C-alpha angles and dihedrals in degrees: 000000000000103000091175101067126020107227089229085070090056090051091052093048093049090046091054094045089053091048085056090048092242112155107256140175126183130198119182119191119203095234142359141102126279113284093012089133090067095050100099098166107111092233092053102041123098104211093227092064099039092101092057095091091046092049092051095048090049088050089050091049093046091058094036095242091126131058 
């Protein structure tokens, strides 16, 4: 349902990052609008994407890009 970015672009981007040995993690959710993972107001969040922000923070902490 993401009309902003074709998921194939994401796959190409992640593939290139990995080729360059840049730490990468990818989570693809089966449906939802672009940016839905950042919508944390209860009435706006689709339950299946609620973990996205936590996953991002954990990834950033793992690679020390986040204080």
